[in-house]
Gaussian input, Z-matrix of N, CA and C with variables (Angstrom, degrees):
# hf/3-21g

backbone

0 1
 N
 C     1     B1
 C     2     B2     1     A1
 N     3     B3     2     A2     1     D1
 C     4     B4     3     A3     2     D2
 C     5     B5     4     A4     3     D3
 N     6     B6     5     A5     4     D4
 C     7     B7     6     A6     5     D5
 C     8     B8     7     A7     6     D6
 N     9     B9     8     A8     7     D7
 C    10    B10     9     A9     8     D8
 C    11    B11    10    A10     9     D9
 N    12    B12    11    A11    10    D10
 C    13    B13    12    A12    11    D11
 C    14    B14    13    A13    12    D12
 N    15    B15    14    A14    13    D13
 C    16    B16    15    A15    14    D14
 C    17    B17    16    A16    15    D15
 N    18    B18    17    A17    16    D16
 C    19    B19    18    A18    17    D17
 C    20    B20    19    A19    18    D18
 N    21    B21    20    A20    19    D19
 C    22    B22    21    A21    20    D20
 C    23    B23    22    A22    21    D21
 N    24    B24    23    A23    22    D22
 C    25    B25    24    A24    23    D23
 C    26    B26    25    A25    24    D24
 N    27    B27    26    A26    25    D25
 C    28    B28    27    A27    26    D26
 C    29    B29    28    A28    27    D27
 N    30    B30    29    A29    28    D28
 C    31    B31    30    A30    29    D29
 C    32    B32    31    A31    30    D30
 N    33    B33    32    A32    31    D31
 C    34    B34    33    A33    32    D32
 C    35    B35    34    A34    33    D33
 N    36    B36    35    A35    34    D34
 C    37    B37    36    A36    35    D35
 C    38    B38    37    A37    36    D36
 N    39    B39    38    A38    37    D37
 C    40    B40    39    A39    38    D38
 C    41    B41    40    A40    39    D39
 N    42    B42    41    A41    40    D40
 C    43    B43    42    A42    41    D41
 C    44    B44    43    A43    42    D42
 N    45    B45    44    A44    43    D43
 C    46    B46    45    A45    44    D44
 C    47    B47    46    A46    45    D45
 N    48    B48    47    A47    46    D46
 C    49    B49    48    A48    47    D47
 C    50    B50    49    A49    48    D48
 N    51    B51    50    A50    49    D49
 C    52    B52    51    A51    50    D50
 C    53    B53    52    A52    51    D51
 N    54    B54    53    A53    52    D52
 C    55    B55    54    A54    53    D53
 C    56    B56    55    A55    54    D54
 N    57    B57    56    A56    55    D55
 C    58    B58    57    A57    56    D56
 C    59    B59    58    A58    57    D57
 N    60    B60    59    A59    58    D58
 C    61    B61    60    A60    59    D59
 C    62    B62    61    A61    60    D60
 N    63    B63    62    A62    61    D61
 C    64    B64    63    A63    62    D62
 C    65    B65    64    A64    63    D63
 N    66    B66    65    A65    64    D64
 C    67    B67    66    A66    65    D65
 C    68    B68    67    A67    66    D66
 N    69    B69    68    A68    67    D67
 C    70    B70    69    A69    68    D68
 C    71    B71    70    A70    69    D69
 N    72    B72    71    A71    70    D70
 C    73    B73    72    A72    71    D71
 C    74    B74    73    A73    72    D72
 N    75    B75    74    A74    73    D73
 C    76    B76    75    A75    74    D74
 C    77    B77    76    A76    75    D75
 N    78    B78    77    A77    76    D76
 C    79    B79    78    A78    77    D77
 C    80    B80    79    A79    78    D78
 N    81    B81    80    A80    79    D79
 C    82    B82    81    A81    80    D80
 C    83    B83    82    A82    81    D81
 N    84    B84    83    A83    82    D82
 C    85    B85    84    A84    83    D83
 C    86    B86    85    A85    84    D84
 N    87    B87    86    A86    85    D85
 C    88    B88    87    A87    86    D86
 C    89    B89    88    A88    87    D87
 N    90    B90    89    A89    88    D88
 C    91    B91    90    A90    89    D89
 C    92    B92    91    A91    90    D90
 N    93    B93    92    A92    91    D91
 C    94    B94    93    A93    92    D92
 C    95    B95    94    A94    93    D93
 N    96    B96    95    A95    94    D94
 C    97    B97    96    A96    95    D95
 C    98    B98    97    A97    96    D96
 N    99    B99    98    A98    97    D97
 C   100   B100    99    A99    98    D98
 C   101   B101   100   A100    99    D99
 N   102   B102   101   A101   100   D100
 C   103   B103   102   A102   101   D101
 C   104   B104   103   A103   102   D102
 N   105   B105   104   A104   103   D103
 C   106   B106   105   A105   104   D104
 C   107   B107   106   A106   105   D105
 N   108   B108   107   A107   106   D106
 C   109   B109   108   A108   107   D107
 C   110   B110   109   A109   108   D108
 N   111   B111   110   A110   109   D109
 C   112   B112   111   A111   110   D110
 C   113   B113   112   A112   111   D111
 N   114   B114   113   A113   112   D112
 C   115   B115   114   A114   113   D113
 C   116   B116   115   A115   114   D114
 N   117   B117   116   A116   115   D115
 C   118   B118   117   A117   116   D116
 C   119   B119   118   A118   117   D117
 N   120   B120   119   A119   118   D118
 C   121   B121   120   A120   119   D119
 C   122   B122   121   A121   120   D120
 N   123   B123   122   A122   121   D121
 C   124   B124   123   A123   122   D122
 C   125   B125   124   A124   123   D123
 N   126   B126   125   A125   124   D124
 C   127   B127   126   A126   125   D125
 C   128   B128   127   A127   126   D126
 N   129   B129   128   A128   127   D127
 C   130   B130   129   A129   128   D128
 C   131   B131   130   A130   129   D129
 N   132   B132   131   A131   130   D130
 C   133   B133   132   A132   131   D131
 C   134   B134   133   A133   132   D132
 N   135   B135   134   A134   133   D133
 C   136   B136   135   A135   134   D134
 C   137   B137   136   A136   135   D135
 N   138   B138   137   A137   136   D136
 C   139   B139   138   A138   137   D137
 C   140   B140   139   A139   138   D138
 N   141   B141   140   A140   139   D139
 C   142   B142   141   A141   140   D140
 C   143   B143   142   A142   141   D141
 N   144   B144   143   A143   142   D142
 C   145   B145   144   A144   143   D143
 C   146   B146   145   A145   144   D144
 N   147   B147   146   A146   145   D145
 C   148   B148   147   A147   146   D146
 C   149   B149   148   A148   147   D147
 N   150   B150   149   A149   148   D148
 C   151   B151   150   A150   149   D149
 C   152   B152   151   A151   150   D150
 N   153   B153   152   A152   151   D151
 C   154   B154   153   A153   152   D152
 C   155   B155   154   A154   153   D153
 N   156   B156   155   A155   154   D154
 C   157   B157   156   A156   155   D155
 C   158   B158   157   A157   156   D156
 N   159   B159   158   A158   157   D157
 C   160   B160   159   A159   158   D158
 C   161   B161   160   A160   159   D159
 N   162   B162   161   A161   160   D160
 C   163   B163   162   A162   161   D161
 C   164   B164   163   A163   162   D162
 N   165   B165   164   A164   163   D163
 C   166   B166   165   A165   164   D164
 C   167   B167   166   A166   165   D165
 N   168   B168   167   A167   166   D166
 C   169   B169   168   A168   167   D167
 C   170   B170   169   A169   168   D168
 N   171   B171   170   A170   169   D169
 C   172   B172   171   A171   170   D170
 C   173   B173   172   A172   171   D171
 N   174   B174   173   A173   172   D172
 C   175   B175   174   A174   173   D173
 C   176   B176   175   A175   174   D174
 N   177   B177   176   A176   175   D175
 C   178   B178   177   A177   176   D176
 C   179   B179   178   A178   177   D177
 N   180   B180   179   A179   178   D178
 C   181   B181   180   A180   179   D179
 C   182   B182   181   A181   180   D180
 N   183   B183   182   A182   181   D181
 C   184   B184   183   A183   182   D182
 C   185   B185   184   A184   183   D183
 N   186   B186   185   A185   184   D184
 C   187   B187   186   A186   185   D185
 C   188   B188   187   A187   186   D186
 N   189   B189   188   A188   187   D187
 C   190   B190   189   A189   188   D188
 C   191   B191   190   A190   189   D189
 N   192   B192   191   A191   190   D190
 C   193   B193   192   A192   191   D191
 C   194   B194   193   A193   192   D192
 N   195   B195   194   A194   193   D193
 C   196   B196   195   A195   194   D194
 C   197   B197   196   A196   195   D195
 N   198   B198   197   A197   196   D196
 C   199   B199   198   A198   197   D197
 C   200   B200   199   A199   198   D198
 N   201   B201   200   A200   199   D199
 C   202   B202   201   A201   200   D200
 C   203   B203   202   A202   201   D201
 N   204   B204   203   A203   202   D202
 C   205   B205   204   A204   203   D203
 C   206   B206   205   A205   204   D204
 N   207   B207   206   A206   205   D205
 C   208   B208   207   A207   206   D206
 C   209   B209   208   A208   207   D207
 N   210   B210   209   A209   208   D208
 C   211   B211   210   A210   209   D209
 C   212   B212   211   A211   210   D210
 N   213   B213   212   A212   211   D211
 C   214   B214   213   A213   212   D212
 C   215   B215   214   A214   213   D213
 N   216   B216   215   A215   214   D214
 C   217   B217   216   A216   215   D215
 C   218   B218   217   A217   216   D216
 N   219   B219   218   A218   217   D217
 C   220   B220   219   A219   218   D218
 C   221   B221   220   A220   219   D219
 N   222   B222   221   A221   220   D220
 C   223   B223   222   A222   221   D221
 C   224   B224   223   A223   222   D222
 N   225   B225   224   A224   223   D223
 C   226   B226   225   A225   224   D224
 C   227   B227   226   A226   225   D225
 N   228   B228   227   A227   226   D226
 C   229   B229   228   A228   227   D227
 C   230   B230   229   A229   228   D228
 N   231   B231   230   A230   229   D229
 C   232   B232   231   A231   230   D230
 C   233   B233   232   A232   231   D231
 N   234   B234   233   A233   232   D232
 C   235   B235   234   A234   233   D233
 C   236   B236   235   A235   234   D234
 N   237   B237   236   A236   235   D235
 C   238   B238   237   A237   236   D236
 C   239   B239   238   A238   237   D237
 N   240   B240   239   A239   238   D238
 C   241   B241   240   A240   239   D239
 C   242   B242   241   A241   240   D240
 N   243   B243   242   A242   241   D241
 C   244   B244   243   A243   242   D242
 C   245   B245   244   A244   243   D243
 N   246   B246   245   A245   244   D244
 C   247   B247   246   A246   245   D245
 C   248   B248   247   A247   246   D246
 N   249   B249   248   A248   247   D247
 C   250   B250   249   A249   248   D248
 C   251   B251   250   A250   249   D249
 N   252   B252   251   A251   250   D250
 C   253   B253   252   A252   251   D251
 C   254   B254   253   A253   252   D252
 N   255   B255   254   A254   253   D253
 C   256   B256   255   A255   254   D254
 C   257   B257   256   A256   255   D255
 N   258   B258   257   A257   256   D256
 C   259   B259   258   A258   257   D257
 C   260   B260   259   A259   258   D258
 N   261   B261   260   A260   259   D259
 C   262   B262   261   A261   260   D260
 C   263   B263   262   A262   261   D261
 N   264   B264   263   A263   262   D262
 C   265   B265   264   A264   263   D263
 C   266   B266   265   A265   264   D264
 N   267   B267   266   A266   265   D265
 C   268   B268   267   A267   266   D266
 C   269   B269   268   A268   267   D267
 N   270   B270   269   A269   268   D268
 C   271   B271   270   A270   269   D269
 C   272   B272   271   A271   270   D270
 N   273   B273   272   A272   271   D271
 C   274   B274   273   A273   272   D272
 C   275   B275   274   A274   273   D273
 N   276   B276   275   A275   274   D274
 C   277   B277   276   A276   275   D275
 C   278   B278   277   A277   276   D276

   B1=1.4531
   B2=1.5325
   B3=1.3117
   B4=1.4663
   B5=1.5284
   B6=1.3363
   B7=1.4563
   B8=1.5249
   B9=1.3127
   B10=1.4545
   B11=1.5151
   B12=1.3209
   B13=1.4645
   B14=1.5146
   B15=1.3117
   B16=1.4572
   B17=1.5228
   B18=1.3144
   B19=1.4568
   B20=1.5219
   B21=1.3236
   B22=1.4542
   B23=1.5232
   B24=1.3081
   B25=1.4626
   B26=1.5181
   B27=1.3197
   B28=1.4583
   B29=1.5188
   B30=1.3276
   B31=1.4579
   B32=1.5207
   B33=1.3321
   B34=1.4611
   B35=1.5278
   B36=1.3259
   B37=1.4608
   B38=1.5317
   B39=1.3117
   B40=1.4570
   B41=1.5346
   B42=1.3193
   B43=1.4726
   B44=1.5273
   B45=1.3175
   B46=1.4596
   B47=1.5267
   B48=1.3335
   B49=1.4637
   B50=1.5274
   B51=1.3222
   B52=1.4656
   B53=1.5228
   B54=1.3210
   B55=1.4627
   B56=1.5323
   B57=1.3204
   B58=1.4567
   B59=1.5333
   B60=1.3284
   B61=1.4572
   B62=1.5244
   B63=1.3296
   B64=1.4606
   B65=1.5303
   B66=1.3329
   B67=1.4695
   B68=1.5271
   B69=1.3314
   B70=1.4576
   B71=1.5227
   B72=1.3294
   B73=1.4604
   B74=1.5275
   B75=1.3216
   B76=1.4686
   B77=1.5231
   B78=1.3201
   B79=1.4617
   B80=1.5225
   B81=1.3362
   B82=1.4662
   B83=1.5251
   B84=1.3203
   B85=1.4673
   B86=1.5254
   B87=1.3263
   B88=1.4648
   B89=1.5239
   B90=1.3212
   B91=1.4687
   B92=1.5282
   B93=1.3294
   B94=1.4679
   B95=1.5211
   B96=1.3319
   B97=1.4628
   B98=1.5234
   B99=1.3249
   B100=1.4646
   B101=1.5269
   B102=1.3226
   B103=1.4677
   B104=1.5335
   B105=1.3328
   B106=1.4698
   B107=1.5247
   B108=1.3191
   B109=1.4687
   B110=1.5320
   B111=1.3332
   B112=1.4571
   B113=1.5267
   B114=1.3127
   B115=1.4642
   B116=1.5238
   B117=1.3400
   B118=1.4635
   B119=1.5196
   B120=1.3320
   B121=1.4627
   B122=1.5255
   B123=1.3283
   B124=1.4604
   B125=1.5229
   B126=1.3288
   B127=1.4603
   B128=1.5209
   B129=1.3142
   B130=1.4664
   B131=1.5251
   B132=1.3213
   B133=1.4704
   B134=1.5271
   B135=1.3262
   B136=1.4597
   B137=1.5297
   B138=1.3212
   B139=1.4630
   B140=1.5271
   B141=1.3153
   B142=1.4672
   B143=1.5121
   B144=1.3091
   B145=1.4651
   B146=1.5294
   B147=1.2936
   B148=1.4599
   B149=1.5316
   B150=1.3354
   B151=1.4599
   B152=1.5275
   B153=1.3350
   B154=1.4688
   B155=1.5270
   B156=1.3155
   B157=1.4591
   B158=1.5277
   B159=1.3288
   B160=1.4629
   B161=1.5168
   B162=1.3242
   B163=1.4485
   B164=1.5138
   B165=1.3278
   B166=1.4656
   B167=1.5167
   B168=1.3309
   B169=1.4627
   B170=1.5233
   B171=1.3327
   B172=1.4650
   B173=1.5177
   B174=1.3185
   B175=1.4658
   B176=1.5176
   B177=1.3322
   B178=1.4505
   B179=1.5103
   B180=1.3366
   B181=1.4639
   B182=1.5174
   B183=1.3484
   B184=1.4603
   B185=1.5248
   B186=1.3169
   B187=1.4649
   B188=1.5340
   B189=1.3374
   B190=1.4672
   B191=1.5385
   B192=1.3227
   B193=1.4735
   B194=1.5194
   B195=1.3245
   B196=1.4622
   B197=1.5267
   B198=1.3148
   B199=1.4599
   B200=1.5279
   B201=1.3215
   B202=1.4658
   B203=1.5285
   B204=1.3181
   B205=1.4660
   B206=1.5251
   B207=1.3345
   B208=1.4670
   B209=1.5264
   B210=1.3361
   B211=1.4630
   B212=1.5281
   B213=1.3396
   B214=1.4673
   B215=1.5205
   B216=1.3208
   B217=1.4609
   B218=1.5249
   B219=1.3236
   B220=1.4756
   B221=1.5255
   B222=1.3343
   B223=1.4669
   B224=1.5251
   B225=1.3240
   B226=1.4635
   B227=1.5267
   B228=1.3244
   B229=1.4666
   B230=1.5230
   B231=1.3251
   B232=1.4664
   B233=1.5189
   B234=1.3231
   B235=1.4633
   B236=1.5311
   B237=1.3344
   B238=1.4663
   B239=1.5201
   B240=1.3212
   B241=1.4570
   B242=1.5220
   B243=1.3240
   B244=1.4560
   B245=1.5256
   B246=1.3229
   B247=1.4584
   B248=1.5175
   B249=1.3224
   B250=1.4551
   B251=1.5206
   B252=1.3214
   B253=1.4631
   B254=1.5212
   B255=1.3379
   B256=1.4570
   B257=1.5255
   B258=1.3304
   B259=1.4602
   B260=1.5254
   B261=1.3335
   B262=1.4574
   B263=1.5166
   B264=1.3264
   B265=1.4559
   B266=1.5110
   B267=1.3119
   B268=1.4632
   B269=1.5176
   B270=1.3241
   B271=1.4614
   B272=1.5206
   B273=1.3248
   B274=1.4489
   B275=1.5129
   B276=1.3225
   B277=1.4698
   B278=1.5150
   A1=107.96
   A2=115.71
   A3=122.79
   A4=107.80
   A5=116.27
   A6=121.79
   A7=107.82
   A8=115.76
   A9=121.32
   A10=109.85
   A11=115.65
   A12=120.72
   A13=108.92
   A14=115.51
   A15=120.70
   A16=108.46
   A17=114.32
   A18=120.27
   A19=106.62
   A20=115.88
   A21=120.12
   A22=110.37
   A23=114.63
   A24=121.83
   A25=107.84
   A26=115.96
   A27=121.35
   A28=108.06
   A29=116.45
   A30=121.58
   A31=108.11
   A32=116.16
   A33=122.33
   A34=109.81
   A35=118.01
   A36=120.04
   A37=113.90
   A38=118.60
   A39=121.81
   A40=113.01
   A41=118.29
   A42=121.15
   A43=110.34
   A44=115.88
   A45=121.71
   A46=113.17
   A47=117.03
   A48=119.75
   A49=109.20
   A50=114.95
   A51=119.04
   A52=111.21
   A53=116.61
   A54=120.64
   A55=110.66
   A56=116.47
   A57=120.47
   A58=110.56
   A59=116.70
   A60=121.31
   A61=110.64
   A62=116.68
   A63=121.86
   A64=110.88
   A65=116.93
   A66=120.26
   A67=110.90
   A68=116.72
   A69=121.01
   A70=110.57
   A71=116.89
   A72=121.51
   A73=110.84
   A74=117.26
   A75=120.05
   A76=111.37
   A77=116.92
   A78=120.63
   A79=111.22
   A80=116.93
   A81=121.01
   A82=110.39
   A83=116.96
   A84=120.98
   A85=110.74
   A86=117.34
   A87=120.82
   A88=111.93
   A89=117.39
   A90=120.99
   A91=111.23
   A92=116.39
   A93=120.12
   A94=111.17
   A95=116.95
   A96=119.90
   A97=111.15
   A98=117.41
   A99=120.71
   A100=111.96
   A101=116.69
   A102=120.53
   A103=112.14
   A104=117.16
   A105=120.39
   A106=114.70
   A107=118.30
   A108=122.27
   A109=111.23
   A110=115.18
   A111=121.35
   A112=108.73
   A113=116.13
   A114=120.51
   A115=109.07
   A116=115.34
   A117=121.47
   A118=107.31
   A119=116.34
   A120=120.67
   A121=108.95
   A122=115.53
   A123=119.68
   A124=107.06
   A125=116.72
   A126=120.27
   A127=114.49
   A128=118.63
   A129=120.91
   A130=109.27
   A131=114.58
   A132=122.73
   A133=112.63
   A134=117.72
   A135=120.25
   A136=112.49
   A137=117.75
   A138=121.01
   A139=113.71
   A140=118.01
   A141=120.74
   A142=108.95
   A143=116.43
   A144=121.06
   A145=112.49
   A146=118.79
   A147=121.48
   A148=115.05
   A149=117.48
   A150=120.84
   A151=110.49
   A152=115.46
   A153=121.06
   A154=107.95
   A155=116.01
   A156=121.27
   A157=107.13
   A158=115.40
   A159=121.29
   A160=109.67
   A161=115.52
   A162=122.02
   A163=109.20
   A164=116.33
   A165=121.11
   A166=108.97
   A167=115.99
   A168=120.97
   A169=109.72
   A170=114.18
   A171=121.99
   A172=107.69
   A173=116.61
   A174=121.86
   A175=107.71
   A176=115.77
   A177=120.11
   A178=110.95
   A179=114.95
   A180=119.47
   A181=113.08
   A182=117.98
   A183=119.69
   A184=110.08
   A185=114.95
   A186=120.51
   A187=112.55
   A188=119.56
   A189=118.80
   A190=112.66
   A191=116.67
   A192=120.13
   A193=111.02
   A194=116.73
   A195=121.47
   A196=110.30
   A197=117.08
   A198=121.57
   A199=111.11
   A200=116.52
   A201=121.28
   A202=111.07
   A203=117.47
   A204=120.48
   A205=111.28
   A206=117.04
   A207=120.20
   A208=110.49
   A209=116.99
   A210=120.39
   A211=111.60
   A212=116.16
   A213=119.80
   A214=111.48
   A215=117.23
   A216=119.47
   A217=111.08
   A218=117.97
   A219=120.52
   A220=110.37
   A221=117.13
   A222=120.74
   A223=110.87
   A224=116.42
   A225=120.58
   A226=111.07
   A227=116.64
   A228=120.10
   A229=110.20
   A230=116.93
   A231=119.83
   A232=111.54
   A233=117.16
   A234=120.18
   A235=113.40
   A236=118.06
   A237=118.98
   A238=113.81
   A239=117.99
   A240=119.69
   A241=110.27
   A242=115.10
   A243=120.26
   A244=111.34
   A245=116.53
   A246=120.88
   A247=112.60
   A248=115.17
   A249=121.42
   A250=109.00
   A251=116.51
   A252=122.07
   A253=108.48
   A254=115.56
   A255=121.99
   A256=108.40
   A257=116.36
   A258=120.22
   A259=107.77
   A260=116.17
   A261=121.05
   A262=112.07
   A263=115.80
   A264=120.06
   A265=109.53
   A266=115.03
   A267=121.16
   A268=106.56
   A269=115.93
   A270=119.10
   A271=110.29
   A272=113.64
   A273=120.56
   A274=108.75
   A275=115.20
   A276=121.26
   A277=108.49
   D1=131.78
   D2=178.28
   D3=-114.88
   D4=132.75
   D5=177.90
   D6=-117.88
   D7=127.09
   D8=176.29
   D9=-112.79
   D10=137.56
   D11=-179.37
   D12=-131.50
   D13=144.95
   D14=175.64
   D15=-143.89
   D16=148.59
   D17=175.30
   D18=-127.69
   D19=126.22
   D20=-178.79
   D21=-123.48
   D22=151.49
   D23=178.27
   D24=-114.39
   D25=132.80
   D26=178.31
   D27=-117.45
   D28=120.37
   D29=175.12
   D30=-92.25
   D31=126.99
   D32=-177.48
   D33=-123.28
   D34=80.04
   D35=-175.25
   D36=-65.10
   D37=-19.41
   D38=-178.74
   D39=-82.12
   D40=-17.34
   D41=-175.52
   D42=-64.76
   D43=132.27
   D44=-177.48
   D45=-108.93
   D46=-12.22
   D47=-178.65
   D48=-154.12
   D49=162.59
   D50=176.26
   D51=-64.46
   D52=-32.52
   D53=178.70
   D54=-63.79
   D55=-44.23
   D56=178.85
   D57=-64.74
   D58=-43.61
   D59=177.78
   D60=-60.58
   D61=-45.27
   D62=-178.57
   D63=-60.41
   D64=-40.30
   D65=178.45
   D66=-62.43
   D67=-43.63
   D68=179.93
   D69=-65.44
   D70=-46.51
   D71=-178.29
   D72=-63.03
   D73=-44.41
   D74=179.10
   D75=-62.57
   D76=-37.32
   D77=177.50
   D78=-65.46
   D79=-45.07
   D80=178.49
   D81=-60.83
   D82=-45.07
   D83=-179.37
   D84=-62.05
   D85=-48.56
   D86=-178.14
   D87=-62.62
   D88=-44.99
   D89=-179.27
   D90=-63.81
   D91=-41.70
   D92=-178.99
   D93=-68.14
   D94=-42.50
   D95=177.86
   D96=-63.06
   D97=-42.10
   D98=-179.82
   D99=-66.88
   D100=-36.49
   D101=-176.56
   D102=-75.91
   D103=-41.68
   D104=-171.07
   D105=-115.64
   D106=-7.10
   D107=-179.60
   D108=55.24
   D109=49.59
   D110=177.24
   D111=-120.48
   D112=167.16
   D113=177.44
   D114=-88.17
   D115=130.11
   D116=179.13
   D117=-139.15
   D118=136.23
   D119=178.29
   D120=-152.28
   D121=152.24
   D122=172.75
   D123=-77.22
   D124=123.86
   D125=-171.94
   D126=-112.49
   D127=-13.01
   D128=-178.80
   D129=-160.79
   D130=171.53
   D131=176.70
   D132=61.45
   D133=31.89
   D134=-179.42
   D135=-64.13
   D136=-28.11
   D137=-176.30
   D138=-94.55
   D139=-2.73
   D140=178.91
   D141=-95.90
   D142=130.96
   D143=-173.51
   D144=-70.67
   D145=-40.12
   D146=-169.97
   D147=-100.66
   D148=7.75
   D149=-178.34
   D150=-137.63
   D151=138.47
   D152=174.53
   D153=-132.46
   D154=142.13
   D155=175.10
   D156=-120.13
   D157=124.38
   D158=-179.60
   D159=-114.08
   D160=138.39
   D161=172.86
   D162=-106.31
   D163=139.20
   D164=-179.62
   D165=-129.40
   D166=146.73
   D167=177.83
   D168=-139.29
   D169=139.21
   D170=178.29
   D171=-131.63
   D172=136.19
   D173=175.78
   D174=-118.53
   D175=135.06
   D176=179.44
   D177=-156.57
   D178=-177.23
   D179=-177.60
   D180=-102.08
   D181=-1.62
   D182=177.74
   D183=-145.13
   D184=144.28
   D185=-179.04
   D186=-62.37
   D187=-42.53
   D188=179.29
   D189=-60.96
   D190=-39.31
   D191=178.64
   D192=-63.29
   D193=-47.84
   D194=-178.15
   D195=-63.35
   D196=-44.48
   D197=179.08
   D198=-61.69
   D199=-43.16
   D200=179.48
   D201=-63.88
   D202=-41.21
   D203=179.16
   D204=-63.95
   D205=-41.71
   D206=177.60
   D207=-63.03
   D208=-46.69
   D209=-179.42
   D210=-61.90
   D211=-44.51
   D212=179.84
   D213=-63.84
   D214=-39.95
   D215=-179.35
   D216=-69.36
   D217=-37.95
   D218=176.31
   D219=-64.97
   D220=-44.15
   D221=177.35
   D222=-61.31
   D223=-39.97
   D224=179.12
   D225=-62.93
   D226=-45.06
   D227=178.96
   D228=-61.62
   D229=-39.94
   D230=176.92
   D231=-62.28
   D232=-34.27
   D233=-177.42
   D234=-78.36
   D235=-23.97
   D236=-176.40
   D237=-100.33
   D238=-2.70
   D239=179.71
   D240=-119.20
   D241=150.13
   D242=177.95
   D243=-85.38
   D244=-12.15
   D245=-176.61
   D246=-80.81
   D247=167.85
   D248=176.01
   D249=-81.89
   D250=127.30
   D251=-178.87
   D252=-107.22
   D253=125.68
   D254=179.86
   D255=-123.19
   D256=131.79
   D257=176.44
   D258=-83.83
   D259=116.42
   D260=-179.75
   D261=-81.51
   D262=-41.24
   D263=176.82
   D264=-159.27
   D265=154.28
   D266=177.52
   D267=-151.27
   D268=130.71
   D269=179.07
   D270=-152.09
   D271=159.12
   D272=177.42
   D273=-128.14
   D274=139.87
   D275=-179.12
   D276=-122.38

């Protein structure tokens, strides 16, 4: 069993309130989970209006598959958000 994890930071300079940020983050999480069937959750920066940190996890039977799923999901998040997406860490166990 191979487990891949990634943590990404999304900068949202347009967000004006925590409510607006929460709506965007929940939409990103739901769309990514539906598209790739991976685990995604907001893991940090819950109280900051213009920044969100998401943690993602993928479980599979081969390292190339897990790595590809993480890369595709990160690329997808970059394509559906107007914010800057930065990969903070990525590892496979």
